[in-house]
PDB file of N, CA, C and O in Angstrom:
ATOM      1  N   MET A   1       0.630  -1.019   0.013  1.00  0.00           N
ATOM      2  CA  MET A   1       0.000  -0.244   0.021  1.00  0.00           C
ATOM      3  C   MET A   1       1.032   1.100  -0.129  1.00  0.00           C
ATOM      4  O   MET A   1       2.045   1.272   0.549  1.00  0.00           O
ATOM      5  N   THR A   2       0.541   1.977  -1.150  1.00  0.00           N
ATOM      6  CA  THR A   2       1.324   3.418  -0.778  1.00  0.00           C
ATOM      7  C   THR A   2       0.365   4.471  -0.700  1.00  0.00           C
ATOM      8  O   THR A   2      -0.768   4.532  -1.178  1.00  0.00           O
ATOM      9  N   THR A   3       1.042   5.327   0.015  1.00  0.00           N
ATOM     10  CA  THR A   3       0.407   6.394   0.708  1.00  0.00           C
ATOM     11  C   THR A   3       1.065   7.555  -0.041  1.00  0.00           C
ATOM     12  O   THR A   3       2.149   7.219  -0.519  1.00  0.00           O
ATOM     13  N   THR A   4       0.740   8.746  -0.266  1.00  0.00           N
ATOM     14  CA  THR A   4       1.299  10.074  -0.803  1.00  0.00           C
ATOM     15  C   THR A   4       1.352  10.939   0.518  1.00  0.00           C
ATOM     16  O   THR A   4       0.526  10.928   1.430  1.00  0.00           O
ATOM     17  N   ALA A   5       2.272  11.539   0.437  1.00  0.00           N
ATOM     18  CA  ALA A   5       2.349  12.729   1.749  1.00  0.00           C
ATOM     19  C   ALA A   5       1.894  13.788   1.190  1.00  0.00           C
ATOM     20  O   ALA A   5       2.083  14.032  -0.002  1.00  0.00           O
ATOM     21  N   PRO A   6       1.149  14.651   2.098  1.00  0.00           N
ATOM     22  CA  PRO A   6       0.447  15.852   1.908  1.00  0.00           C
ATOM     23  C   PRO A   6       1.486  16.759   1.380  1.00  0.00           C
ATOM     24  O   PRO A   6       2.583  16.642   1.925  1.00  0.00           O
ATOM     25  N   PRO A   7       1.378  17.683   0.390  1.00  0.00           N
ATOM     26  CA  PRO A   7       2.192  18.962  -0.036  1.00  0.00           C
ATOM     27  C   PRO A   7       2.703  19.448   0.928  1.00  0.00           C
ATOM     28  O   PRO A   7       2.019  19.591   1.941  1.00  0.00           O
ATOM     29  N   ARG A   8       3.920  19.807   0.909  1.00  0.00           N
ATOM     30  CA  ARG A   8       4.561  20.534   1.906  1.00  0.00           C
ATOM     31  C   ARG A   8       4.270  22.259   1.847  1.00  0.00           C
ATOM     32  O   ARG A   8       4.103  22.863   0.788  1.00  0.00           O
ATOM     33  N   GLN A   9       4.250  22.857   3.114  1.00  0.00           N
ATOM     34  CA  GLN A   9       3.845  24.174   2.913  1.00  0.00           C
ATOM     35  C   GLN A   9       5.226  24.870   3.004  1.00  0.00           C
ATOM     36  O   GLN A   9       6.002  24.327   3.791  1.00  0.00           O
ATOM     37  N   THR A  10       5.685  25.964   2.355  1.00  0.00           N
ATOM     38  CA  THR A  10       6.940  26.596   2.357  1.00  0.00           C
ATOM     39  C   THR A  10       6.775  27.716   3.397  1.00  0.00           C
ATOM     40  O   THR A  10       5.702  28.049   3.900  1.00  0.00           O
ATOM     41  N   ASP A  11       7.888  28.212   3.633  1.00  0.00           N
ATOM     42  CA  ASP A  11       7.892  29.369   4.588  1.00  0.00           C
ATOM     43  C   ASP A  11       7.400  30.543   3.814  1.00  0.00           C
ATOM     44  O   ASP A  11       6.913  31.491   4.431  1.00  0.00           O
ATOM     45  N   ARG A  12       7.472  30.559   2.707  1.00  0.00           N
ATOM     46  CA  ARG A  12       7.249  31.808   2.142  1.00  0.00           C
ATOM     47  C   ARG A  12       5.771  31.603   1.499  1.00  0.00           C
ATOM     48  O   ARG A  12       5.476  30.672   0.749  1.00  0.00           O
ATOM     49  N   GLN A  13       5.019  32.492   1.865  1.00  0.00           N
ATOM     50  CA  GLN A  13       3.457  32.531   1.523  1.00  0.00           C
ATOM     51  C   GLN A  13       3.224  33.952   0.642  1.00  0.00           C
ATOM     52  O   GLN A  13       3.823  35.019   0.775  1.00  0.00           O
ATOM     53  N   GLU A  14       2.267  33.639  -0.198  1.00  0.00           N
ATOM     54  CA  GLU A  14       2.304  35.208  -0.923  1.00  0.00           C
ATOM     55  C   GLU A  14       1.525  35.865  -0.067  1.00  0.00           C
ATOM     56  O   GLU A  14       0.511  35.426   0.475  1.00  0.00           O
ATOM     57  N   PRO A  15       2.016  36.947   0.058  1.00  0.00           N
ATOM     58  CA  PRO A  15       1.621  38.086   1.104  1.00  0.00           C
ATOM     59  C   PRO A  15       0.121  38.918   0.465  1.00  0.00           C
ATOM     60  O   PRO A  15      -0.047  39.317  -0.688  1.00  0.00           O
ATOM     61  N   ARG A  16      -0.879  39.011   1.672  1.00  0.00           N
ATOM     62  CA  ARG A  16      -1.840  39.197   1.407  1.00  0.00           C
ATOM     63  C   ARG A  16      -1.968  40.902   0.960  1.00  0.00           C
ATOM     64  O   ARG A  16      -1.235  41.747   1.474  1.00  0.00           O
ATOM     65  N   ARG A  17      -2.649  41.119   0.290  1.00  0.00           N
ATOM     66  CA  ARG A  17      -2.942  42.376  -0.307  1.00  0.00           C
ATOM     67  C   ARG A  17      -4.069  43.321   0.499  1.00  0.00           C
ATOM     68  O   ARG A  17      -5.116  42.803   0.886  1.00  0.00           O
ATOM     69  N   ILE A  18      -3.831  44.514   0.691  1.00  0.00           N
ATOM     70  CA  ILE A  18      -4.449  44.972   1.593  1.00  0.00           C
ATOM     71  C   ILE A  18      -5.602  45.552   1.087  1.00  0.00           C
ATOM     72  O   ILE A  18      -5.129  46.359   0.287  1.00  0.00           O
ATOM     73  N   ARG A  19      -7.099  45.693   1.019  1.00  0.00           N
ATOM     74  CA  ARG A  19      -7.855  46.370   0.230  1.00  0.00           C
ATOM     75  C   ARG A  19      -7.972  47.650   0.921  1.00  0.00           C
ATOM     76  O   ARG A  19      -8.128  47.742   2.139  1.00  0.00           O
ATOM     77  N   GLN A  20      -7.874  48.851  -0.064  1.00  0.00           N
ATOM     78  CA  GLN A  20      -7.869  50.277   0.865  1.00  0.00           C
ATOM     79  C   GLN A  20      -9.184  51.059   0.166  1.00  0.00           C
ATOM     80  O   GLN A  20      -9.318  50.957  -1.053  1.00  0.00           O
ATOM     81  N   LEU A  21      -9.954  51.680   0.788  1.00  0.00           N
ATOM     82  CA  LEU A  21     -11.209  52.541   0.232  1.00  0.00           C
ATOM     83  C   LEU A  21     -10.538  53.625  -0.492  1.00  0.00           C
ATOM     84  O   LEU A  21      -9.810  54.459   0.048  1.00  0.00           O
ATOM     85  N   THR A  22     -10.803  53.577  -1.670  1.00  0.00           N
ATOM     86  CA  THR A  22     -10.224  54.951  -2.502  1.00  0.00           C
ATOM     87  C   THR A  22     -11.520  55.343  -3.415  1.00  0.00           C
ATOM     88  O   THR A  22     -12.558  54.691  -3.518  1.00  0.00           O
ATOM     89  N   ARG A  23     -11.187  56.592  -4.059  1.00  0.00           N
ATOM     90  CA  ARG A  23     -12.076  57.089  -5.024  1.00  0.00           C
ATOM     91  C   ARG A  23     -11.337  56.681  -6.501  1.00  0.00           C
ATOM     92  O   ARG A  23     -10.194  56.676  -6.957  1.00  0.00           O
ATOM     93  N   SER A  24     -12.370  56.425  -6.848  1.00  0.00           N
ATOM     94  CA  SER A  24     -12.147  55.605  -8.249  1.00  0.00           C
ATOM     95  C   SER A  24     -11.512  56.912  -9.380  1.00  0.00           C
ATOM     96  O   SER A  24     -11.746  58.120  -9.337  1.00  0.00           O
ATOM     97  N   ARG A  25     -10.692  56.172 -10.303  1.00  0.00           N
ATOM     98  CA  ARG A  25     -10.181  57.355 -11.431  1.00  0.00           C
ATOM     99  C   ARG A  25     -11.091  57.185 -12.887  1.00  0.00           C
ATOM    100  O   ARG A  25     -11.284  57.992 -13.796  1.00  0.00           O
ATOM    101  N   THR A  26     -11.500  55.952 -12.717  1.00  0.00           N
ATOM    102  CA  THR A  26     -12.017  55.565 -13.980  1.00  0.00           C
ATOM    103  C   THR A  26     -13.705  55.397 -14.091  1.00  0.00           C
ATOM    104  O   THR A  26     -14.300  55.494 -15.164  1.00  0.00           O
ATOM    105  N   ASP A  27     -14.285  55.161 -12.953  1.00  0.00           N
ATOM    106  CA  ASP A  27     -15.737  54.938 -12.671  1.00  0.00           C
ATOM    107  C   ASP A  27     -16.077  56.066 -11.900  1.00  0.00           C
ATOM    108  O   ASP A  27     -16.280  55.908 -10.696  1.00  0.00           O
ATOM    109  N   ARG A  28     -16.192  57.442 -12.534  1.00  0.00           N
ATOM    110  CA  ARG A  28     -16.724  58.337 -11.762  1.00  0.00           C
ATOM    111  C   ARG A  28     -17.465  59.286 -12.550  1.00  0.00           C
ATOM    112  O   ARG A  28     -17.289  59.444 -13.758  1.00  0.00           O
ATOM    113  N   MET A  29     -18.386  59.983 -11.768  1.00  0.00           N
ATOM    114  CA  MET A  29     -19.430  61.076 -12.620  1.00  0.00           C
ATOM    115  C   MET A  29     -18.915  62.239 -12.160  1.00  0.00           C
ATOM    116  O   MET A  29     -18.720  63.224 -12.872  1.00  0.00           O
ATOM    117  N   ILE A  30     -18.652  62.161 -10.837  1.00  0.00           N
ATOM    118  CA  ILE A  30     -18.039  63.729 -10.253  1.00  0.00           C
ATOM    119  C   ILE A  30     -16.888  63.464  -9.674  1.00  0.00           C
ATOM    120  O   ILE A  30     -15.926  63.989 -10.234  1.00  0.00           O
ATOM    121  N   ALA A  31     -16.604  62.685  -8.531  1.00  0.00           N
ATOM    122  CA  ALA A  31     -15.471  62.630  -7.969  1.00  0.00           C
ATOM    123  C   ALA A  31     -15.079  61.282  -7.618  1.00  0.00           C
ATOM    124  O   ALA A  31     -14.090  61.290  -6.885  1.00  0.00           O
ATOM    125  N   GLY A  32     -15.555  60.028  -7.914  1.00  0.00           N
ATOM    126  CA  GLY A  32     -15.314  58.822  -8.263  1.00  0.00           C
ATOM    127  C   GLY A  32     -15.481  58.270  -6.786  1.00  0.00           C
ATOM    128  O   GLY A  32     -14.841  57.282  -6.426  1.00  0.00           O
ATOM    129  N   VAL A  33     -16.405  58.967  -5.894  1.00  0.00           N
ATOM    130  CA  VAL A  33     -16.564  58.477  -4.536  1.00  0.00           C
ATOM    131  C   VAL A  33     -17.807  56.963  -4.615  1.00  0.00           C
ATOM    132  O   VAL A  33     -17.769  56.046  -3.795  1.00  0.00           O
ATOM    133  N   CYS A  34     -18.614  57.023  -5.553  1.00  0.00           N
ATOM    134  CA  CYS A  34     -19.708  55.923  -5.537  1.00  0.00           C
ATOM    135  C   CYS A  34     -18.669  54.794  -6.092  1.00  0.00           C
ATOM    136  O   CYS A  34     -18.456  53.724  -5.521  1.00  0.00           O
ATOM    137  N   GLY A  35     -17.999  55.267  -7.430  1.00  0.00           N
ATOM    138  CA  GLY A  35     -17.204  54.191  -7.857  1.00  0.00           C
ATOM    139  C   GLY A  35     -16.356  53.469  -6.794  1.00  0.00           C
ATOM    140  O   GLY A  35     -16.580  52.273  -6.605  1.00  0.00           O
ATOM    141  N   GLY A  36     -15.471  54.049  -6.138  1.00  0.00           N
ATOM    142  CA  GLY A  36     -14.588  53.917  -5.215  1.00  0.00           C
ATOM    143  C   GLY A  36     -15.313  52.777  -4.030  1.00  0.00           C
ATOM    144  O   GLY A  36     -14.781  51.692  -3.795  1.00  0.00           O
ATOM    145  N   PHE A  37     -16.660  53.261  -3.323  1.00  0.00           N
ATOM    146  CA  PHE A  37     -17.334  52.454  -2.687  1.00  0.00           C
ATOM    147  C   PHE A  37     -17.894  51.191  -3.252  1.00  0.00           C
ATOM    148  O   PHE A  37     -18.400  50.309  -2.559  1.00  0.00           O
ATOM    149  N   ALA A  38     -17.760  51.152  -4.717  1.00  0.00           N
ATOM    150  CA  ALA A  38     -18.724  50.009  -5.495  1.00  0.00           C
ATOM    151  C   ALA A  38     -17.381  49.077  -5.368  1.00  0.00           C
ATOM    152  O   ALA A  38     -17.431  47.998  -4.776  1.00  0.00           O
ATOM    153  N   ALA A  39     -16.266  49.534  -5.921  1.00  0.00           N
ATOM    154  CA  ALA A  39     -15.416  48.548  -6.199  1.00  0.00           C
ATOM    155  C   ALA A  39     -14.725  47.957  -4.906  1.00  0.00           C
ATOM    156  O   ALA A  39     -13.963  47.002  -5.059  1.00  0.00           O
ATOM    157  N   TYR A  40     -14.901  48.367  -3.890  1.00  0.00           N
ATOM    158  CA  TYR A  40     -14.478  48.150  -2.395  1.00  0.00           C
ATOM    159  C   TYR A  40     -15.469  47.025  -2.052  1.00  0.00           C
ATOM    160  O   TYR A  40     -15.136  45.913  -1.642  1.00  0.00           O
ATOM    161  N   SER A  41     -16.582  47.398  -2.243  1.00  0.00           N
ATOM    162  CA  SER A  41     -17.659  46.473  -1.615  1.00  0.00           C
ATOM    163  C   SER A  41     -17.956  45.173  -2.521  1.00  0.00           C
ATOM    164  O   SER A  41     -18.350  44.082  -2.111  1.00  0.00           O
ATOM    165  N   GLY A  42     -17.698  45.513  -3.730  1.00  0.00           N
ATOM    166  CA  GLY A  42     -18.137  44.626  -4.670  1.00  0.00           C
ATOM    167  C   GLY A  42     -19.352  44.598  -5.257  1.00  0.00           C
ATOM    168  O   GLY A  42     -19.554  43.652  -6.018  1.00  0.00           O
ATOM    169  N   ALA A  43     -20.496  45.645  -5.050  1.00  0.00           N
ATOM    170  CA  ALA A  43     -21.673  46.153  -5.595  1.00  0.00           C
ATOM    171  C   ALA A  43     -21.672  46.679  -6.761  1.00  0.00           C
ATOM    172  O   ALA A  43     -20.581  47.080  -7.167  1.00  0.00           O
ATOM    173  N   ASP A  44     -22.791  46.829  -7.586  1.00  0.00           N
ATOM    174  CA  ASP A  44     -22.945  47.555  -8.586  1.00  0.00           C
ATOM    175  C   ASP A  44     -22.817  48.981  -8.079  1.00  0.00           C
ATOM    176  O   ASP A  44     -23.256  49.446  -7.027  1.00  0.00           O
ATOM    177  N   VAL A  45     -22.066  49.630  -9.125  1.00  0.00           N
ATOM    178  CA  VAL A  45     -21.685  51.125  -8.879  1.00  0.00           C
ATOM    179  C   VAL A  45     -23.430  52.047  -8.887  1.00  0.00           C
ATOM    180  O   VAL A  45     -23.838  53.051  -8.304  1.00  0.00           O
ATOM    181  N   ASN A  46     -23.961  51.222  -9.708  1.00  0.00           N
ATOM    182  CA  ASN A  46     -25.417  52.185  -9.951  1.00  0.00           C
ATOM    183  C   ASN A  46     -26.622  51.835  -8.677  1.00  0.00           C
ATOM    184  O   ASN A  46     -27.676  52.415  -8.419  1.00  0.00           O
ATOM    185  N   LEU A  47     -26.173  51.019  -8.237  1.00  0.00           N
ATOM    186  CA  LEU A  47     -26.956  50.926  -6.786  1.00  0.00           C
ATOM    187  C   LEU A  47     -26.587  51.711  -5.651  1.00  0.00           C
ATOM    188  O   LEU A  47     -27.338  52.184  -4.798  1.00  0.00           O
ATOM    189  N   ILE A  48     -24.739  51.835  -5.779  1.00  0.00           N
ATOM    190  CA  ILE A  48     -24.518  52.686  -4.591  1.00  0.00           C
ATOM    191  C   ILE A  48     -24.929  54.360  -5.189  1.00  0.00           C
ATOM    192  O   ILE A  48     -25.352  55.209  -4.405  1.00  0.00           O
ATOM    193  N   ARG A  49     -24.738  54.629  -6.593  1.00  0.00           N
ATOM    194  CA  ARG A  49     -25.444  55.942  -7.115  1.00  0.00           C
ATOM    195  C   ARG A  49     -26.774  56.223  -6.080  1.00  0.00           C
ATOM    196  O   ARG A  49     -26.883  57.090  -5.213  1.00  0.00           O
ATOM    197  N   LEU A  50     -27.630  55.291  -6.447  1.00  0.00           N
ATOM    198  CA  LEU A  50     -29.337  55.464  -6.194  1.00  0.00           C
ATOM    199  C   LEU A  50     -29.256  55.652  -4.693  1.00  0.00           C
ATOM    200  O   LEU A  50     -30.011  56.518  -4.250  1.00  0.00           O
ATOM    201  N   ALA A  51     -28.486  55.010  -3.820  1.00  0.00           N
ATOM    202  CA  ALA A  51     -28.613  55.144  -2.623  1.00  0.00           C
ATOM    203  C   ALA A  51     -28.028  56.060  -2.058  1.00  0.00           C
ATOM    204  O   ALA A  51     -28.198  56.154  -0.842  1.00  0.00           O
ATOM    205  N   MET A  52     -27.125  57.064  -2.765  1.00  0.00           N
ATOM    206  CA  MET A  52     -26.720  58.189  -2.426  1.00  0.00           C
ATOM    207  C   MET A  52     -27.759  59.264  -2.762  1.00  0.00           C
ATOM    208  O   MET A  52     -27.935  60.207  -1.991  1.00  0.00           O
ATOM    209  N   ILE A  53     -28.451  59.133  -3.906  1.00  0.00           N
ATOM    210  CA  ILE A  53     -29.229  59.826  -4.179  1.00  0.00           C
ATOM    211  C   ILE A  53     -30.669  59.789  -3.501  1.00  0.00           C
ATOM    212  O   ILE A  53     -31.317  60.834  -3.442  1.00  0.00           O
ATOM    213  N   ALA A  54     -31.170  58.618  -2.995  1.00  0.00           N
ATOM    214  CA  ALA A  54     -32.113  58.242  -1.989  1.00  0.00           C
ATOM    215  C   ALA A  54     -31.702  59.224  -0.838  1.00  0.00           C
ATOM    216  O   ALA A  54     -32.393  60.234  -0.696  1.00  0.00           O
ATOM    217  N   LEU A  55     -30.584  59.003   0.034  1.00  0.00           N
ATOM    218  CA  LEU A  55     -30.080  59.880   1.095  1.00  0.00           C
ATOM    219  C   LEU A  55     -30.455  61.017   0.958  1.00  0.00           C
ATOM    220  O   LEU A  55     -31.199  61.634   1.720  1.00  0.00           O
ATOM    221  N   THR A  56     -29.873  61.466  -0.231  1.00  0.00           N
ATOM    222  CA  THR A  56     -29.992  63.027  -0.545  1.00  0.00           C
ATOM    223  C   THR A  56     -31.344  63.508  -0.450  1.00  0.00           C
ATOM    224  O   THR A  56     -31.705  64.209   0.495  1.00  0.00           O
ATOM    225  N   LEU A  57     -32.106  63.164  -1.384  1.00  0.00           N
ATOM    226  CA  LEU A  57     -33.609  63.489  -1.284  1.00  0.00           C
ATOM    227  C   LEU A  57     -34.362  63.150   0.140  1.00  0.00           C
ATOM    228  O   LEU A  57     -35.046  64.081   0.565  1.00  0.00           O
ATOM    229  N   CYS A  58     -34.342  62.150   0.810  1.00  0.00           N
ATOM    230  CA  CYS A  58     -34.955  61.637   2.049  1.00  0.00           C
ATOM    231  C   CYS A  58     -34.447  62.521   3.127  1.00  0.00           C
ATOM    232  O   CYS A  58     -35.214  63.177   3.832  1.00  0.00           O
ATOM    233  N   ALA A  59     -33.104  62.541   3.260  1.00  0.00           N
ATOM    234  CA  ALA A  59     -32.914  63.203   4.682  1.00  0.00           C
ATOM    235  C   ALA A  59     -31.515  64.542   4.655  1.00  0.00           C
ATOM    236  O   ALA A  59     -31.071  65.228   5.575  1.00  0.00           O
ATOM    237  N   GLY A  60     -31.212  64.494   3.445  1.00  0.00           N
ATOM    238  CA  GLY A  60     -30.362  65.220   2.869  1.00  0.00           C
ATOM    239  C   GLY A  60     -28.914  64.904   3.342  1.00  0.00           C
ATOM    240  O   GLY A  60     -27.957  65.584   2.973  1.00  0.00           O
ATOM    241  N   THR A  61     -28.815  63.942   4.094  1.00  0.00           N
ATOM    242  CA  THR A  61     -27.480  63.288   4.491  1.00  0.00           C
ATOM    243  C   THR A  61     -26.523  62.879   3.261  1.00  0.00           C
ATOM    244  O   THR A  61     -25.340  63.212   3.331  1.00  0.00           O
ATOM    245  N   GLY A  62     -26.940  62.243   2.251  1.00  0.00           N
ATOM    246  CA  GLY A  62     -26.246  61.891   1.016  1.00  0.00           C
ATOM    247  C   GLY A  62     -25.283  62.913   0.705  1.00  0.00           C
ATOM    248  O   GLY A  62     -24.091  62.659   0.534  1.00  0.00           O
ATOM    249  N   LEU A  63     -25.758  64.013   0.634  1.00  0.00           N
ATOM    250  CA  LEU A  63     -24.816  65.056   0.053  1.00  0.00           C
ATOM    251  C   LEU A  63     -23.528  65.382   1.001  1.00  0.00           C
ATOM    252  O   LEU A  63     -22.392  65.595   0.575  1.00  0.00           O
ATOM    253  N   VAL A  64     -23.938  65.381   2.407  1.00  0.00           N
ATOM    254  CA  VAL A  64     -22.988  65.415   3.355  1.00  0.00           C
ATOM    255  C   VAL A  64     -21.957  64.546   3.215  1.00  0.00           C
ATOM    256  O   VAL A  64     -20.754  64.798   3.145  1.00  0.00           O
ATOM    257  N   LEU A  65     -22.612  63.332   3.172  1.00  0.00           N
ATOM    258  CA  LEU A  65     -21.583  62.033   3.355  1.00  0.00           C
ATOM    259  C   LEU A  65     -20.659  62.201   1.946  1.00  0.00           C
ATOM    260  O   LEU A  65     -19.439  62.042   1.987  1.00  0.00           O
ATOM    261  N   TYR A  66     -21.255  62.485   0.900  1.00  0.00           N
ATOM    262  CA  TYR A  66     -20.349  62.450  -0.130  1.00  0.00           C
ATOM    263  C   TYR A  66     -19.452  63.375  -0.465  1.00  0.00           C
ATOM    264  O   TYR A  66     -18.468  63.042  -1.125  1.00  0.00           O
ATOM    265  N   VAL A  67     -19.666  64.839  -0.018  1.00  0.00           N
ATOM    266  CA  VAL A  67     -18.894  65.434   0.334  1.00  0.00           C
ATOM    267  C   VAL A  67     -17.526  65.320   1.265  1.00  0.00           C
ATOM    268  O   VAL A  67     -16.427  65.705   0.866  1.00  0.00           O
ATOM    269  N   CYS A  68     -17.750  64.766   2.490  1.00  0.00           N
ATOM    270  CA  CYS A  68     -17.130  64.174   3.492  1.00  0.00           C
ATOM    271  C   CYS A  68     -15.912  63.379   2.905  1.00  0.00           C
ATOM    272  O   CYS A  68     -14.708  63.593   3.047  1.00  0.00           O
ATOM    273  N   ALA A  69     -16.589  62.372   2.184  1.00  0.00           N
ATOM    274  CA  ALA A  69     -15.986  60.975   1.470  1.00  0.00           C
ATOM    275  C   ALA A  69     -15.092  61.904   0.281  1.00  0.00           C
ATOM    276  O   ALA A  69     -13.955  61.435   0.233  1.00  0.00           O
ATOM    277  N   TRP A  70     -15.207  62.731  -0.405  1.00  0.00           N
ATOM    278  CA  TRP A  70     -14.665  63.233  -1.420  1.00  0.00           C
ATOM    279  C   TRP A  70     -13.386  63.991  -0.876  1.00  0.00           C
ATOM    280  O   TRP A  70     -12.383  64.168  -1.568  1.00  0.00           O
ATOM    281  N   LEU A  71     -13.522  64.422   0.440  1.00  0.00           N
ATOM    282  CA  LEU A  71     -12.229  65.352   0.971  1.00  0.00           C
ATOM    283  C   LEU A  71     -11.551  64.289   1.694  1.00  0.00           C
ATOM    284  O   LEU A  71     -10.334  64.447   1.792  1.00  0.00           O
ATOM    285  N   ILE A  72     -12.117  63.085   2.304  1.00  0.00           N
ATOM    286  CA  ILE A  72     -11.245  62.443   2.983  1.00  0.00           C
ATOM    287  C   ILE A  72     -10.321  61.065   2.279  1.00  0.00           C
ATOM    288  O   ILE A  72      -9.150  60.743   2.477  1.00  0.00           O
ATOM    289  N   LEU A  73     -11.263  60.503   1.492  1.00  0.00           N
ATOM    290  CA  LEU A  73     -10.667  59.230   0.846  1.00  0.00           C
ATOM    291  C   LEU A  73      -9.792  59.985  -0.214  1.00  0.00           C
ATOM    292  O   LEU A  73     -10.027  61.065  -0.756  1.00  0.00           O
ATOM    293  N   PRO A  74      -8.716  59.134  -0.374  1.00  0.00           N
ATOM    294  CA  PRO A  74      -7.663  59.279  -1.354  1.00  0.00           C
ATOM    295  C   PRO A  74      -8.103  58.747  -2.749  1.00  0.00           C
ATOM    296  O   PRO A  74      -8.924  57.848  -2.932  1.00  0.00           O
ATOM    297  N   GLU A  75      -7.402  59.469  -3.741  1.00  0.00           N
ATOM    298  CA  GLU A  75      -7.822  58.908  -5.016  1.00  0.00           C
ATOM    299  C   GLU A  75      -6.770  57.704  -5.409  1.00  0.00           C
ATOM    300  O   GLU A  75      -5.652  57.740  -4.894  1.00  0.00           O
ATOM    301  N   GLU A  76      -7.098  56.681  -6.277  1.00  0.00           N
ATOM    302  CA  GLU A  76      -6.664  55.448  -6.399  1.00  0.00           C
ATOM    303  C   GLU A  76      -5.286  55.692  -7.044  1.00  0.00           C
ATOM    304  O   GLU A  76      -5.179  56.714  -7.721  1.00  0.00           O
ATOM    305  N   LEU A  77      -4.153  54.831  -6.911  1.00  0.00           N
ATOM    306  CA  LEU A  77      -2.981  55.204  -7.460  1.00  0.00           C
ATOM    307  C   LEU A  77      -2.929  55.096  -8.875  1.00  0.00           C
ATOM    308  O   LEU A  77      -2.490  56.052  -9.515  1.00  0.00           O
ATOM    309  N   TYR A  78      -3.370  53.918  -9.536  1.00  0.00           N
ATOM    310  CA  TYR A  78      -3.126  53.265 -10.528  1.00  0.00           C
ATOM    311  C   TYR A  78      -4.566  53.017 -11.434  1.00  0.00           C
ATOM    312  O   TYR A  78      -4.532  52.373 -12.482  1.00  0.00           O
TER     313      TYR A  78
END
């Protein structure tokens, strides 16, 4: 009976890529905030935009959140 040993794990493992919330350079209408949130969360950018519009029309907080994110979030590097 032959058995195979499990593959050895090496000391070197691929480094984890840290996701960072940034403003999008390619998927933008004004400043890329909604595109950045969509890329970070994996959601559709149009759903994020609709949510921001709904927040703006219902409570007025969407515009405040958008401007704050525009000022705080860095633009993506590449």
